[in-house]
N, C-alpha and C positions, 0 to 999 in steps of 0.2 A: 504494500500500500504506500502510495507516495502522493504528496501535494507539491506541485512545482510553482515557483514564482520567479519573476525576473530578478536575477542577481546583478547588483551594480558591478561595473568593471572599473572604469577610471572616473566615474562620476558618483558623488555622494549626494543623496537627497537632503539638502541642508534644511528644508522645511521640516523634515521628520527628525533629523539627527542634530539639530542646531545646538542644543545644550551639551550633548555628548561630544560633539566635535571639539568644544573648548576644553574637554577633559582629555581626550585621546589624541586629537590632531588628525589631519587628513592622512598622513603617512601610515599611522597605525590602523586607521579605519580601512584603508585600501588593502593592507596586509591581512586584516581580518576577513575582508571580502574575497580573499583567495584561499581561505582555510576551511577544510571540511572537518566537522566535529561529530564524534560519536558519543552518545550518552547511554550507558548500560545501567538499567535499573530505573524504573519510573515510579517508585514510591515517592514520598514527600520530598526528600533531599534531591533525588535525580530530577524531579520535575522542576524544583526551584532553580537548580542550576540551568536546566534547559530553557526555562522561561527567561532568565536574565541574559543568557547567551543569545537567544533568538531576538530579544529586544535590542541588544547591542549591535547585531548584524554580522553574520558570518556567511561564507559562500553557501554552505549547506549544513543542515543539522539532521543527523540520523539517530534513530531510537532503537534500542533493543531491550525488550522485556516481555518474554512469552508467557509469564505467569498470569493466572486468571485474577481478576479483581475480586477482593473480598471486602466485607463491610468495614473492617478496621482500617483499610487503606484510606477511607474518607476522613480519618483523623487529621491528615496533613496533605493529602493529594487533592488539591482544589479543583482540578479539571475532571474529576470523576463524580458520578452520581450513583445512587442506588440502582438505577436501571442498567448500569454498566457491570454489575456484579456477575461474575462468571465469564465475562469476555476478556480477551487478552489485553493486558495493561497498556502496552504500547499502542495498539490499534485504537483503544478507547480514548487515549490521551491525544493522539495526533491531530484530529480535526480542530480542537480548541486551541492547541498550541500553535497551529498553522495560522490562526487568525491574528496573531500578535504582530507579525511583520511581513508585509507583502514581498519584501526583497529576499527573504530567507526560505528556500524550498526545504521541505521536511519529508523524510521518508522513514519507513520501518525496515530494519534489517532482520532477515529471517534466521541467519546463523552467523556465529563469530568464527569464521574460518580465517586462517592466516591471510588468504587472498583478499578477503573483505577488510580485515584490520589494516592492511598495508595501504588502503586507499584513503586513510584519514590522516589529518595533521595532528589531531588531538583525540585521545581516548579517555573518557571519564567513566570510572566504574563505581557504582554504589550498590550496597546490599548484596555483595558478591562474596562467596566463600574465599578464604585466604588462599587456598590451593589454586583456585581459578585466577585470582589476582596475580599470583606468582607466574603462572603460565602466560597470561596476557602481557605482563611487564617484561618478561624475557623476550618476547617477540617485539614489543614496542621499543625497548631499549636498543635492541640490535639493529632496528630499522630507523632510528632517529625520529620516532614518533613520540610526542609529548604524552605523558601518562599521569593521571590523577586518580587516586582511589580514596573513598571516604565512607564513613558510616556515622549515623547519629543513633545513640542508644540512650533514650531517656534524657537526662540532664548532662550526659557525657557525649563527646564527639571526637572523632579521629580523622585525620587526613594525611595522605602521603602524596608527595609531588616528585616526579622524576622527569626532567626536561632534557636528558641525554648527556653525553660526555662533554659536549661543548655547545652551550646555549648563549646566544648573543643578545645583549640588552643594549639598545641604542639610546634610550633615555631612561635614567633611573628614577627620576622624581616627577617628571611632567611639569615642573615649575618653569616659568619664563626664565630665560637666561639672565643672570644678574648683569647689570650694566652700571657704569658710573663714570665720573669725571676725575681725571688725574690732577693732583695738586703738585706732586713732585716725584721724580725718579732719581734715586741716589746712585752713586757709583757701584754700590754692591747689589744693585737691582731691587732695592726696597722702593715700593710704590705706595705713596700715601694718597688718601682720598681728599677731595675738596670739601671744605666746610664741615669736617667731622662727620661725613656721611658714612654709614656702615657699608662695607662691601658685600657682606653676606656670603662670602666664599668659604670653602673648606680646603684643608690640606689635600694636595693631589689634584685639585681642579685645574682646568686649563683656561687660559684667556687669550684673546687677540686684541690688538690695539689699532687705533686710527687717530689721525690728526695730531700726532706727537711731533713737536718741533725740537730739533736738536739731535734726536735719535731716530732718524728716518727709517732705519732698518726695522724698527718695531711696527711700521705701517705696511709691511709687505704681505700681510695676510697670514704669516706664520702663527702657530699657536705655542704658548709657553706654559709650562707646568709651574704651579705656584706653591709656596709654603706660607701659611698664614702666620703673621707676627702679632696680630691683634685685630680688634673689630674695625680699625681704620687704616690698616696697612697690611700688605703682603709682599713677599719677595719672589722675584723671578729666579727659579732654580738654576737655570743655565745662562744667566746674564753675563755678558762680556763688556767690561768698562770701555773697551776699544771701540764699541759701537757709536760712541759719541757722548756729548754732555747735554743733559736735559735743559731746554730753554723755557718752553711753555706749552700749554694745551694738552690734549690727549684724552681719548675715551677708551675705556676697556669694556670688553664684552666677554662673558663666560662662553666657552665652547664646550658643548657636551660631547664626550668621546665614548664610543661603544666599549663595553666590557664583556668578557666571556666568563660564564659560570659552568662548573662541571658538577654533574649529578651522578650518584650511584644508583644501581638498580635496587629493587625491593628486597631481593634475597640478601644482599649485602647489608642493607639498611635495617633489616630486622635484627641482625646480630650487633651492628655498630651504628646505632641511630644518631642522626643529627636532629636536634629539636629546635623548633622556632617557638620562642616563649610568648604565650598569649596573655599571661597574667603573672607578673613578677612576684606577687604575693603568694603564688602557688608554685614556686620554682622547683619543689621536690616532687610534684605530681606527674609530670610527663613520663619518667621512667616507670613509675607504678602503673600508669594507664597503658603504657606500651606493652607491658606484660599482661595486664588485665584484659585488653582487647584480644590478644592472642588466645587467652584462656577462654574467652567467649567463643572463638572459632572452634577450639578443640571441644568444647561442650556441645556445640552444634553437630560436630562429626559423630559424637557418641550418642546423640539424642535425635537422630533422623532430621537434622536441620532445625530443631526447635531451640529457642533461646530459653534461659532460665525463667521460671514462672514469676509473676509479679509478687514481690516481697516474700518469696518462698525461701525459708531458712535453709532447707536441705540443699536446694540448688545453689544458694549463696555459699554455703560451706564447700560445695564441690568446686565452685569458681575460685574460692580462696586457695584450696589445695592445688588446683591446676596452676594457679599463678605462682605458688611456692615452688612447684616442680620446674616451671620455666625459669624462675629466679636462680634455682640451683644449676640449671642447664646453661644459663648465660649469666654467670656471676658478675661480669663487668657492668651489666646494665644498671643494677641497683648499687653498685660500687660499695658493697658491704652493708648497706642499709637493709632493714627488715621489710617484709611486705606489709603495707598499711592495710590491715584486715578490714577496718571500718570503711575505708575508701572503696576497697574492692567489693565489699558486701553491698554498698550503695550502688555500685556499677551493676551488680547482679540484680538487685531489687527492681531497678527500673529499666533493665535491658530491653524489655518488650515495648517500652514507651517510644512513641514517635511524636514529639512535641512541635507544634507549628513555630514556636519561638526559636527553638534550636535549629530547626530546618531553615527558617528565614535567615538567621545569622550565618550559618555555615554555607547555605546556598548562595547568599550574596558574596561571601568571601571567595568561595571556590569558583564561582562564575568569573570573578575578576582574575583568578589564576588562569582560567581558560583563555581569557582575552590576552593576558600576558604571553601565554604560550603561542597564541596566533600572531601577535604583533611584535613581540620583543620590546614592548614599552612597559616600564615599571619593573620592580624587582620581585621575582617569585620567592616563595618560602623555601628554605632548605631544612630538612626535607619533610619532617613530621610536625604536624600541629595537633596538639591535644587541648581540649577546652572542657571545662565543666562549670555548672552554675548550681552547685549544691545549696548555696544560700537561698535559692528559690523554693526549696522544700518547705512545706508548712510546718510550723513548730507548735502551734496552739493545740490544746487538748481536743478542741472541737474537730480537728482534722487529723487525728492520730492515724498513722498508716499501719496496716497489717495485711496479711494475706487475704483476709475476708474483706477488708475495706477496699483493696486494690484489685479484686478479682473482676474478670470481664462480665458485663451484663448484656452482651450482644447488642451494643450500640456503636454508633460511629465515633464515640468519644472513648472507647475502651483503651486505646493506646495512651490517652492522657490520664484516665482513671488508674492505669497500671502504675503511674508514677506518684500521683497526688491523692488518690483515693476518691471514693464516690461522694463523700460529703463536701469535699473541696470542689468537685465538679459541679455539684448543685449550687454552691456559693457563686462560682463563675457564671452559672446560668441565670442567676437572679441579680446580677450587677446592673446598676444604672450608671451609664458612662456618657459623658459629653465629649464628642470628638470635634475639635475646632479646626476645620479645613479638611478637604477631601481631594487634595492633589496627589503628588507622588507619595509622600509619607502616609497621607490619609488612605489612599488605595491599598497600600501594603498593610496598614494597620487593620483595616476592615477585613481584608482577606484572612489575616491571622486570627482575628476575633471570631470570624465565621467558623474557622476550623476548630478553634478552642471551645466553641459552644457558648461564647459569652452572650448574655442577654436572651438566651433561648428559653429560659424558664418562665413560670407564670408571672413573676414580678420583675423580670428583666426588661431593660430598655436601652437602646442606643440612640442618642440625639446627635445628629450631624448638621453642621451648617457650613456653607461655603457660598459666597456670593459671586464666584467666578464661573465662567463657561469654558467648555473644552475647546482647545486649539489643536491644530495638527501636530505641533511640536510636543504636545503633552503625550502623544501616543507612544513615544520612544521610552517612557519610563513610568507612566501612569497606566498600569497594565489592565485596569478594569474598563478602560475606554477603547472604543474601536472607531474606525474612520467614519462610520455612519452616525457616531455620536457628536461629531464636531459641531459646535454651536449650542449644544444642550447644556443644562446645568450640571455641574460636577456632582453635587451632593445627591441629586436624584438618580443619575445614571449609576453612580457607585453603589448606592443602597440597593437598587434593583439587581445589580450584578452579583452582589454577595448573597442576596436572597436566593438567587438561582444556584449559587454554590452550595448553600445550606438552607433548604426550605424551612428549617426550624426557626429561621429569623423572620419569616413573613409576619408582618404586623408588629414586629418588635423594633423597627427602625423608624425614627421620625426625622425626615430630611427637611432642611430649611435652606433658604438662599439669603438669609439675613446676616449682615455683617455684625460681628460681636463688637459692641462698643457702647459708649454712653448714649448714643441715639437710639439704641434698641433695648435699653434696660426695662422698658415696659413689656418687651417680649421675653427676654431672658431676665425675669424678675426674681425677687427674693424666693418665692415658692419654687421656682425652677431650680435655682442653685441649691437650696436646702435639700431638695429631693435627690441630689446626685451622690454617688459613692465616691467618684473621683473624676478628674478631667484629664484629657490627653490633647496636647497641642500638636497640630500638623500644619504649622504656619510658616510663611516665608518672609515675615518682616518683624522687626523688633517692636514696633509700636503696638501691634496687635498682641504680641506675646506678653508684653509688660501689662497690658490692660487685663488679659485673662489671668495673669499672675496676681494682680491686685485683687481681683474678684475671688480667686481661690484663697488668698490670705484672709480676706474679710469673712468668707463663709467657712473657713478652716477646712478646705477640701484638698486632698493630695493632688499633685499635678505631675504628669509625666511629660517631660519636655525633650525635644530632639531637633536636630537640624543636620543638613548636609551641605557640602561645598565641594563639588567634584568628587575626588576620591577620599575626601575628609568627611568625618561624621562625628557627632557628639550626642550624648544623652545626659539628662539631668533628672534627678528625682527630688521632688519637693514634698516633704512630709510635715504636716502641722505639728507644732511644738517639738520638732526634732531637728529639721534642717533649715538652712537659710532659704530664701525664696529665689526665684529666677532673677528678680530685679535687684537682689543684694549685690551682685557683681555685674559689671558691664564691660564690654570690649572698649578699648580706646577709640575715639572718633577717627574716621578716615582723615588722612592729611589732605587738606584742600590745596589747590594750585594757587599761588599768590597772583593777584590781578596783574601786577607788574610783569610777571613772567608770561601770562596769557597775552597781554596787550602787545608787548614789544620784544620779549627776550625768550622765546621758547627754545628748549634744547632737546626735547624728545617727542615722540609721536603722540603720547598721551596729551601733551600740551596743545598740539595742533588740532587734535580731535575735539578736545573741550572747546577750543576757540571756534571751530567750525560748527559745532552744535549750537553754540551761543549765537553765531551768525544766522543759522537756520531759524532759530527761535525768534530773533529780532526781525528778520525779513518777512517771515511768513506767518507768524503768530502774534507777536507783540504789536507790531506796526498796524496790521489790519484790525486788531482788537481795539487799539487806541482810536483808530478812525471810527469804528462802530460806537465806541463810548462817546466820542465827540458828537456824533450824529444823533445819539439817543438821549444823552444827559444834558438838560438845559444849562447847568452850571459847571460844565466840564472843565473849562479853563480855570475858573476860580478854585475848583476842587484840586486840580493839579498844582496850582500855586501854593495851596496850603500844605501840600505834601513835599517832603524832601526829594530831590532827584533832579534830573536834567530836564527842566521845564522847557528850555529853549529847544533842546534836541527833540523832545516829544512833539512840540508844535511844528517844528521844521519837517519832521517825518510825516505828520498828518497832511501838511501842505503838499509834500512830494507825492504822497499816495493819492491825493484827491485832485492835484492839478499838474505839476511839472512832469512827474514820472508816470502818470496814469496811462496804462496801455489801452489801445482800442482794438488792436489786432494781435495775433500771435507773433507777428514780426516785431511789434513793439516790445514784446516780452523778451525776445531774443536780443534785441538791441540793449535793453536794460541789463540783462545778464552779462553781456559782453562789456558794458561800461563798468559794471560792478567788479568784474575780473580786473580791469585796468586799475580801478581804485584800490582794491584790496591787495593785489599781488605785485603792483608796479608802483603806483603813486605813493601809497602809504609807506612802502619800503624806501622809496627815494626820500621821502620826508624824514624818516628815521635816520637815514644816512646823512641827510643835510644837517640834522641836529647833532648827530654823533658820527662824523666821518670815520672811515676805517683806520685813519692814523690818529684819531682823537686820544688824548691822555686825560687822566683824572687829575684832581687837585694836588695829588701827591706825585704827579709826574709819571705815573705808571700807565701802560696801555689800557684804554677803556675796554676794548674788545678782547677780554681774556675770559677763560672758562669761569662760570658756565655760560657767559654771553657769547653768542655766535654771530658774527657779522653777516648780515643777509645780502642777497643780490635780488634786484627786481627781476620779474619774469617777463619774457616777451611772448605774447600769445601765439600759440601754434595749434591750429585746429587738428593737427595729426597727433598731438599729445593727448592720450586718452583722458588724463585728468583735466586738462584745459577744456576739452570738448564736453566732458561730463558735467563740469561746472556750469557751462552755458546751457546745455540741454536740460539738466536738472533744475537750474534756476529759472529758466524760461517756462518750463511746464508747471512748476510750483507757483510762479506769479500768475500764470494763466488760470490756475485753479482759484487763486485768491479773488480774481476779477470775473470768474465765471466764463472765461474764454476757452475755446477748444484748442487743446495742445496737440502733441504728437499722437498719432494713432498707431501704436506699436513702436517698433524700433525707429529712432530718429534717422532722417534721411540726410546724410552728410553733404550731399550735393546741394540740397535745399538750404542748409545752414550756411554753407560756403557762399552761396549766392546772396543771402541776406547780410551776412557779416561783411561782405565786400563793399556794401553801400554805407557802412557805418563810419562816421567821422569821429576819430579819437582825438579829443581836445589835448592841446599841448599842456604838459605839467609845469607848474610854476611853484617854487617853494614858498611856504608860509613862515613868516618870522615870529608869529605869536603862538606857535604850537608848543605846549609844555608836556614833557614826557617824564613819568616817574622812572627813576634809574634803578633803585634797589628796593627789595621787598620791604625793608624796614623804614624806608623814607616815607614821609607824608606824601599823599597824592597831591601834586601841585594844582590839580583841577578841582579838588574837593572843596566844597564850601564857597565856590565862586558864585556870587550873586549877579544874575543877569539884570541889566538895567531895565526898569519897568517900561521905559519907552520902547525898548526892543521887543519886549513881550507884547505890549499893546499893538505894535506895528505888525508883528507876526500874527497875532490873534485876529486883527482886522483884515489881514490878507487872506484868511481862510474863507472858503465859500460858506454861506450861512446854512445851518442844518435844515432850515425850512425849504431851501432851494433844492435839497436832495432828499426830500421826504420819502421814506421807505427804502432808500438806497443803503445797501449793506455789503461789506466785503466778507468773504469766507476765510475763517482762520484755519490754519493747518495744525492739527494735533499730531505730534510725532508718533509714528508707528513703525517699529523696526522690522516687523516680520512680513510686510507686504513688499515684495521685490519690484512691483510695478508702479509704486507711488512716488518714486524719485527721491524719497527722504534720505535713505542711506547713500544713494548715488550722489546726491548733492553734498552731503556731509563728508563722505569719503574723498570726493574730488577737491572740495575746499580745504580739507585737512592736508591732503597730499600736495596741493599747490603751495600751501604755506610751508610744508616740510621742504619742498624744493627751494623755496626762498632761503631757508636756513640750513640747507644741506643736511637735513635729517632723513634717515631711511624711511621711505613711504610704507604704508600699510595697505593690505588688500581689504576688500569690502567686508570680509568675514571678521577680521580683527577690528575694523572700525565699528561694525555692528555690535561686537562684544563690548567694546569700551563705551561707545555712545549710548547703547541700549542698556548699559549696566546689567548685562546678562549674568545670571548666576549659573556657573557650570554645574551640570548634573548628570548622573548616570544611574541606571537601575540597580546596579550591584550594591552601591553604597546605601541606597535607600532600603533595599531588602535587609541588609545587615543591621542597619540602625534600628529598624522597626523590630527586628528579632530581639535585640538587646532591650528595647523598651518593654517588650512583652515578658521578658524574663523578670524585669522589675515589677511588672503588673501582678505577677504571681505573689510577689512579696507584699505589695500594697493590699492585695485581696486578703492575705493572711493577717494583715494588721501588725506587722513587725514593728517593735519599738526600739530595737537595738540598731543604732545608726551604722554599726559596722557590717550589718547584713546587706545594706543597700550599696549600689555601685553606680557612680557616675563614670561614663566611658568616653574616651576619645580614640578614634581610629584614623589611620591613613593607609588605605589599601595600596597606594603606590609604593610605599617604602619596603615592605608593609610595617605597620606599627600599631600596637595596642597599648593603651594605658587605662587602667581602672583605679579608681580611688573612692574611698567612702565620701559621702557628701559633707560639706562644711556644716558644722552645727550652728544653729541659730544663736545670735548674740543674746546674752542675758543682762538684765539690769537689776537694780536693787533700790528699794526705798524702805527706810526703817529696817526691820528684820525680815522683810519679804523680798524674795527674788522673783523676777518675772521675765518672760520671754519678750524681747524687744520687737520681734516680728509678729508673733502669733497671739500674745495676750492683750487683753483690754478689760475695761470695766463694763460688764454687761448689766444693763438696767432694764427692767421689764415694766411695761405699762406706761401710759401717758402721765408721768409723775409731775408733781408741781416742783417749782424751784426749791421750796423749803424741804420737800421730801428728798431731793437730790443732795442738798446740803447735809441733811440728817444722815443719809446713807453713808457719805464719806466720813462723817464724824464718828458714827457708830462702828462701821465695818473696817475702816482704814485708819482711824485715829488722826485724820487730816482735815484741815479747814479748806473749804472751797473759796478761792480768792478771785478766780476769773473762769468764765466758760464762754466758748464761742461755737458758732455753727457756720462752717465755711469762713467767710470774711466778716460775718455779722457777730458783734459782741452781744451775748445774751445776758451776761452777769459780770459785774465788777464790784468787789466789796468796797472800793474807795468811792464809788458813786452812791453814797448812802441814801440820799433822798430820792434819787431817780430809780433806785432798785426797790424801794419799799412796796410799790403797787405790784411788783412782779412775784413776790414770795409765794402768794397764794395762786398764782396763774400756772396753768399747765405749760409744759415746755413747748408743745405744739402751738399754743396761743402766743407765747413770747416770740417764737420764730416767725409766725405770720405777722405779728406786730412790728418786729424789727425789719424783716425783709420786705414787708408790704406785698407778699405773695402768698397765696394759699398753698398748703401742702396737698399733694395729690394722693390718690389711692396707692401709688407705687412707692410712696415715701413711708415705708414700714420700719426701716432701721435708720435712725438719725445718728450721724457721727458727730460727737461733741468733743472738742479739744478742751481739756480742763487744766487749770493751774491750781495746785494744792499746796498748803503750807503746813509744816509740822509745828510742834509745840515751841520750837525755837524761832519760828518765823521764817525758816528757810524753805525754799521751793525745791523739793526732790524731783528727780526725773521720773515721771510716771507714765503709764500707758494712756491712750485716749479712751474715751467712753463711747458706748453705743447704747442708745435708747431704743428698745424694741417696742414699737407701739402695739 
């Protein structure tokens, strides 16, 4: 059985793969598109790997699993249904897997003969006997076929990677090459950075140079190995002082050099294993699990392929004894340590478990290993990865595990019951969870929850909200969506998709398209939040995350937080009265580009792209918007005068757009674009060089044009230069849109443009003596605060056509949209950026890079998303159990490129103290119930806290101050709600059920201790 699709050859569908391209790059994507991958074993883990590999895009994907579907497969195999029971796993899985990516043909392999195996680039084996793994690996290793084998057994997992005797890695990190400006190069080859900028390089890296004055040899394109001397300096290993003496200038760029890695086969690695450490807090476990997993294979041989029974003590003892025999046979593996019997027993207890969280975590990780095998991008593991999450096991007496509690009940959740027990499964089934966002992380989360049986019970409920709709680029990683869903609401489509995966969820999901925020607190009100067990974020912006975090803190609800950025991912657990909240720590703000650099002194492509986007915004959005405001607001000029800003410039632009530059035909638009080219890339540069000639010196007598300043050159328009031509075509079409004129129909006709441009008169440029230019970032802007003479403003204002003469006339404003290749937005910005880059001798960028920077695109790939949601769901088990030991929770950070894992316990919430009472600064407050009077609140603090109320406020409104004696007297008998309405002059609404009151309290010494806020629950 086979499903064919057109496979890409030298072209990548950027609409589909846009986010992934910024993770992997085109070179890696094309290598993947020539790789054939075989997945053996289509239970949960095999399917998860296959799903992520299909989404990423390979030449073909083949499946092998002749076993019949059984009910327990539904524990983690999300593409199977009860109607598939009894059919062959691979054949049942193929049709739904084939829907994921039209470019990846998928077929089922009938037999694993050597001839078949040799047709593949990568072979992945899951749920396969060890003896069969050894046979396969012997064949793959001998034929330079990449091989991965893996198993998930309850809360334990194992993986083995063999990429052959010589595996080439062309890019180890995937990060942009480091670049910087040279300050000095000493005789011993020591290179220092300009302005104490960190170089970010490591020992053994290679760099190349350009624009170095005095040591011209460094500019010949050769690469040089470096030794790091510190964060601001490195040394060229093979530098020769005879090359010359450094004078000035110079740029360095990191050069990534391929490396080769050698792998051993499985037979060798079983005896002398190399471990990749997944959790440094468990450094002693890999050797134990290395033997424990082999013991499981031996147990299966002796028991007709069966794994140990759930929590079966006799079987566990057998596994322990088998492990001890292996330890005696291979004494070097434990290096003298004893077998950890408790650990091995836990491995045996849950060996029949097949947990969606573990499957998602390992499936995401191993799918990325497959992509590394196909592309040579990023560093694979060497060679064994062992992982466990024993902390996820329930500890409370309510969920005590035993053979009876963990026995199968003939349900799709049996493989989860085998690990956690039936009572815990019932608890999962009756959870009420709020999922905020149903994009990439949201889709994966819902899939995992559906397999886990969350909210399938009589009291269970999943609330989803997402105000976004599905776009084509989402299909590459938001796997619940298909091409037919483009344009539909994410929350609705995702909820329907998981209900199809697990019919037990029907009627248990409430999907919304409302954005969570202050504007929707009447929808997501107090009753809504109080009803929840916990909240899970699947958001892509900090503002929304912090809002949800504040609500969780207020309503004391646990929060599971996560995020991804390319191959990087993080998870955070927020537990009431235990951990800090999401908002307790924040990333440092992004470094903004100084205006001085943008306006006059760019030195890298990021600067020119930012400048070009600003130009686009000014020409096609801000200017027409100001025109429309002028035409529609009676007092527009007076309003602008009251505001700070360039009043003169705004009025001049309105005049241009309504009179002098107003186009009447598309030819006029072309003329305007050509003149703008002359202004921006020739005249403005000439003016800059008039103010600061190339031989200009500073007040200290030093050359003005030294790094990071780059002396520019004016451009001469050339219609055959693609960037020059794109600037004119993009600008003309965008201006035509603004004025409602018909632009190009399809590709621009160069002959037509040549004809129009030949008729344009280019005015001669004359320098202006009154232009002031800010020289350094720290200098005051010489044009800031300049007040334009009122007479000039009046003259400009009177020269504008009256709004009444243009009644009903409006311009169209352009809203930036990065993903439509036909709208000329990226075309114009890319051309403008590259023309400015040409001015300053900066390396130009292609449209893809420009789109990435201008569109602020967040790189994303399905593998990281799957892995991160798996980690979140492992924490979900702990939250469900209600663990109160902070050491049991794990915050995680991963980077699949390196690869790198880091797990740490969450930071404990900060504590405060007043008197002899300690309180939690994040989670504690004074809870007051009922619409109390002011006197009752005063009495409460006096009686219960031994403190005097001195001040109390609601928002910015002061409700009580003890020093306003007479003014306060009438308020003592008033209810707080009445005082609030009196002071704010606004009635409280039915949604105002919990009033936050800031209180100042005094102790017996008249001092004001640091105390929590108060909440009055009406």
